[in-house]
C-alpha positions, -999 to +999 in steps of 0.1 A: +084-731-859+066-717-831+078-684-816+092-682-783+071-656-758+086-636-737+076-641-696+058-608-694+033-618-717+024-648-692+021-620-664-015-605-660+001-574-647-002-546-674+009-517-652+016-507-611+005-474-613+001-448-578-004-485-554-028-497-577-025-529-598-040-527-630-046-558-646-045-565-686-084-576-687-094-544-671-094-549-639-078-529-608-063-546-579-056-532-542-034-553-515-038-548-481-012-567-455-025-575-425-006-586-390-020-621-374-037-630-346-028-666-326-059-679-317-042-705-295-034-684-270-070-667-262-092-681-243-121-697-258-142-669-254-120-645-272-116-672-295-150-676-304-153-636-301-130-635-327-142-663-356-181-646-347-165-609-358-149-624-387-179-641-397-197-611-397-168-593-416-171-617-444-212-615-446-210-579-450-191-579-481-206-573-513-179-578-537-150-609-538-119-606-519-090-630-521-069-638-490-036-644-498-009-661-474+030-657-490+052-680-467+092-677-481+126-686-464+135-655-447+162-635-466+187-616-439+209-602-467+200-565-460+204-570-424+235-587-427+249-560-448+234-530-423+258-549-395+287-551-419+280-509-421+277-509-384+311-530-381+331-507-407+320-475-382+326-493-350+357-473-339+366-501-308+384-527-317+366-558-293+332-545-305+337-549-342+352-583-334+323-593-319+304-579-344+322-599-368+315-628-347+275-623-344+277-619-380+288-646-388+265-671-364+236-656-379+248-668-412+259-702-400+224-703-382+204-690-410+221-717-433+215-747-413+174-737-403+146-732-425+132-702-414+096-691-426+091-657-425+048-655-438+030-626-447-010-623-447-024-599-474-062-594-488-066-587-523-096-560-531-108-559-563-122-533-592-135-543-623-138-519-647-165-536-664-183-532-628-186-495-638-193-499-674-225-519-664-240-494-635-230-463-665-248-485-692-215-484-705-209-514-737-176-530-717-149-529-693-126-507-723-155-488-732-142-458-714-107-458-731-118-456-769-113-483-791-077-501-789-072-478-756-054-500-727-068-495-695-032-490-681-034-458-706-062-436-692-063-404-684-053-391-648-088-383-643-105-413-652-077-431-635-083-416-599-120-419-601-119-456-607-088-453-579-115-437-555-141-464-559-115-489-552-103-470-524-137-472-507-135-511-507-099-507-495-112-486-461-142-506-457-119-539-455-093-521-431-125-509-407-138-548-409-100-560-401-095-534-373-130-550-357-110-582-349-078-567-337-059-568-369-032-543-382-033-534-414-009-514-445-022-506-480+011-517-503+031-485-518+039-487-556+077-500-546+067-528-521+038-543-552+068-543-574+090-557-552+063-582-541+056-592-576+089-594-586+097-619-556+067-641-564+079-646-601+117-648-586+118-670-556+152-680-562+166-649-569+157-624-539+189-611-541+186-591-577+150-578-564+166-541-563+177-546-602+137-549-611+122-517-598+112-508-636+098-544-643+061-538-637+063-503-637+063-484-666+077-446-670 
């Protein structure tokens, strides 16, 4: 009888370390969260300028990127909890009642209307195989010794490869800024939360329990 595999065996992530996703195959990834542009609100000339700048940005790349759009139903649990805390602190009885009515209104409104929250990300890659090829190495794992996983690399090695990944990240950020987007690099905790939500879309309320799923201490 075949032995059942754990859920984590299907996840390609080996570790999330210092804001970098390390894959089981030896790849490293950084994620940049981006703002969005509404082209429909711009004039034709402005639209053409943005499209041309985006085209120039893509043509300037000598490595691949992934553009990831994450659309999900809006979760307001944290907001509701904040309102309840404010309600408990409120000394004015009338304001306390109004806060409770507002909380009930928000909960009923969200329950009856599908509110979608959309986030945009650019995934920036760095393959350890690329570094091996440039230095004449024997493959993506040759830097770490036989049987030594990429996630176990020493801090000095990790920082060396992270710096190369960071150069790509800064190049991408500069290109996105040129056509009006704001950017933010995801931290370790933000990456953990993002991946937890992606793998558990129906259990967003449990996300704080999963801080250690993708990070090994």
